[in-house]
N, C-alpha and C positions, 0 to 999 in steps of 0.2 A: 745691806745689799742682799737681794734674794739669790739663792744658789745658782739659778740659771743665768741671771744677770751677771753674777760674778764669773761664771764660766765663759760668757761672751767676752767680758773684759779681759780675761786671761787669754782667750783666743787672739784678741787684737795684739796683746803683748808678744805672744809667740810669733805671730805673723810679722811683726815689726823686727824681730830678732833673727828670723831665718834668712838664708841666702837664696831661697827660691825666688823665681821671677814674679814678685808681688806688687810692683809699682808700674802698671802699664803706662806706656806713652801713647797718647792719641795724636793722630795727625789731622790737619785741617783738609788735606787734599790727597787724592790717591797718588799723585806724582811725588809725594813726600815719603812714600814707602820704599822698601827695597825691591821694587818691581812687582808687577801684577802676575796673575796666573799664566803659565806657559803650557799647561797640560789640562786636558778636560777633566771634569769631575765625572766619576762613575759611581754606580750604586749596585749593591747586592742585598739580598734578604735571605736569611736562613735562621731557623730555630728562634724565631721571634726577634731577631736582631737585624735592623736595617743599618747597613754600613755605607757611609759616604767615604769614597777613596779619593785622595789627592796627594801626589808625591811631594808637594812643596810645603805641606803643613806639618807642624810638630806631631810625631806619631804616625803620619801618613794616612790616617783615617780617623773618622769620628763615628762611634757606634750609638745607635738609638734603640732602646727597648720599645719595639713597635709591634703591638701596643702593650703597655703594662697592665691597663685595666679599663673596663667600662664601669661607670658608676651611677648609682641612684642618688636622688636628692636627699636632703636631711642628713648629710654626711659629716658636718663640721664637728659634732660632738657625739659620735657613735663609733662603735667598734668597726674596724676597717673591713673585716670579713662579712659584715652585714650590709656594707655599701657596694661591694663589687658584684658585677653581673658576669657570670661565666661566659666565656667566648672561646672560639677556636678560629685560627687564621690559616688560610691556605694560599699558596702562591699559584695564581692563575696563569701568569705568563711573565717572561722576562726576555727582552731582546738581546741579540748577540753582542751589541755594542755596549751593553750594561748602562744604558741611559734611560730605560723605561721599564717599569714592572707594574703588574697589577696584582693586588691582593683582595681577598674577600674574608671578612669577619662575619661569622654567624654567632649571634648571641643566644644564650640559653632561653630567652623569651621569644625567639623566632625572628628578631630584627636582623637584617642583612645590611652590612656596610661594605660597599665596594670602594677600593682605593686605587687611584691611578697616580703613580709616583714617577716624576721625571727629573733627571739631572739636567740642569741648565747652566749657563755660563757663570751665574753668580750664586749657585746653590742647588737646592732641591725643592721642587714644587709638589704639592699634594692637592688632588681634587677628589673629594669624597661624595658619595651618594648614600645616604642612610634611608632605608626603606623598611616600613613595618607591614609585611604582607599578611599579618594575622588579623583576627577579629577582635583582639584585645589591645587596650592602650599599653604602650611600653614606657617604663620608668628609666630608660637609658637617657640620662641628662648630660653626661660629659665623659671624656676619655683622656687617657694619659700617654702621650709619647714622651719617653724619658731619655733625654740626650746626655750622654756621659762625656764630660769635658775634662777629665783629669789629665790625660796625656796631652791634649791640645793646649792646656794652660800650663803645662810643665809641673803639675802638682799631683800626678798619678801615684799609685801605690809603689811604683819603683823609685819614686823621687822622695816621698815623705810618708810617714805613718799618719800624718794629720789629714783626716778625711775632709776637713773644711778649709784647707789652705787655699783652695781655688776661689773662695769667696772674694778675696781681695782683687781678683782679676775679673770678677763677674759684676754685671750691672743691670739695673732697671732704670726706667724713667719715672721716678717717684714724684719729683717736684714739677711744678708747672712751667718747665722750660725744656730746652733741647739738650741740656747737659746731662750725660749719663751719671747716675748715682751708683757708686761702687759700694759693695757690701762689706760689712754690715752697715746698712743705711741708718740715718737718724730715725729714732722711733722704733727701733728693732724690737719685735715682740719675742717673749721668751716662755709664755705659758699657753698650754693647749693640752688636749687629751694625749697627743704624742709629741715629743720633742727630740731633737731640735728641728730646724728647718724654718722656712718663712714663706708665707702665702700673701700675694697681693690680689685682691678681689675687685674687679671693676664695679662701678657704682650700680649698674643695672642687673647684676647677678645677685640673688639672695645670699646673704652671708651665712645662712644655715646650710648651704648646699656645696661647700667646698672641702678641700683637703683638711683633715683633722690635725693639722700642724699649726704652729703659732701664726696668727693672722695679723699682718701689719695694719695699723690703724688707718693708713692712708690708701686711697684707691690709686692705682697707677695712672700717670699722666698719659702714657702711651702703652699699647699692648705689645711691647717688644721687650725681650729679655735676652741677654747674651754675655759674651766674654771675649777677652783679648788673648791672643795666642802667646805662648811662652817667649817667642822671638819678637813680639810686638809688630809683626808684619800683617796679621790677619785679625778680622773680627768674625766670630761665629755668633749668629743671633737667630731667633725664631719668633714667628707670629702666626696666629690663626684667626680666622673670622668665620663664625663668631667664636669667642673664647670664654672659658669659664673662670680661669685664674692664671696667674703667673706663680711659679713655685721654685724655690731653691730647696733641693732635696737632700737626701742623706747618703747617697752613693756617688758623690762627686758628680751631681747631675743638675741640669736646669730643665724646666718645663714651661711651655705654653700649652695648657690643656684645653682641647677644643670642646665647644659646647654643642650638644644636640638638642637639649631642652625638652626631651620626651617626644614620643611619636604616637599620634592617634592611629587607629586602624586604617591601613591603606595609605598613610601619609608618607611622603618622601621629602627629604631635605638635602640641600647642597651645602657643603662645608669646604673651605679652602685653607691651605696653610703653606708655609715656606720655612725652610732653613736657609739662612743667608750665609754664604762663605765668601767674604769680600776682602779686598785690601783694607788696611787700617786707615779709614777715612770716614769718621762718624757722620759728617754732613752729607756725604754721598749716600751712605746707608740710609739715613733718615729720609732723604729724597726718594729713594727707591721704595722704602716702606710706605710712604704716604701715597705714592703712585699706585701701589698694589693693594693697599688696605685702607679702609676708612679709618678715621683718626683714633684708632685704638679702642673703639667701643666693643663691648662684649655682647650686645643684643643680637637677636636673630634677624 
């Protein structure tokens, strides 16, 4: 057994022995949960952290590193500092009710990405406009919103020293069906330039252009990644269109990383995304996802 494979096997044993909430119960319908939301979702942004606030969820909030990085292609087997493109983010506006804010990212190559972010009844929506006002092509191909789910899943640093305990409550749709596949999934990869972690790359995104973490051999069936709350009442999930990859990260985090695909001089592209915060009813979540996104494709 290879060392990293042995480490994953040991992780599974540890997860099985712990008292943390690691066996999520999924419900077929929303009325099977302990009630739906009775308070609105609000959002704030400061110091590169977008915070979703809701008093009924474990921890009362979910933080997202927004944004962690903008990235060049050719990233799968390259030092990370050669992949990232410098950027700065400024808050343009935020309404008094904390339900809408506007950000602007300016990349070091001159690209400007405007973000309109809104709190809605079932989560947070993102509407982006990426524009290259320069006379040179931009190699900005993808970017990383990093959602930190430790407290939400009951596996944060205050509950366990195990940074990867949250895997057992986290899921992707790896198989060609609508049943969520909880992590670590069959076929779990363990080798890459950087370890651990897991990347799922959609079929139409070049596998040379993704995160330099272990790449799962299977493309995802759906472009949706998420987790179940510590109290089994909630599902938190995220999707973007277009998207570059799904990623289980190394700081108790989950990613759907959005795709830009480069920008020609003067070119503008629209990108949309969502963080779902919904009662624990997977069929209802999938119905919403399919209404709002094409069937999980990563193309532009």
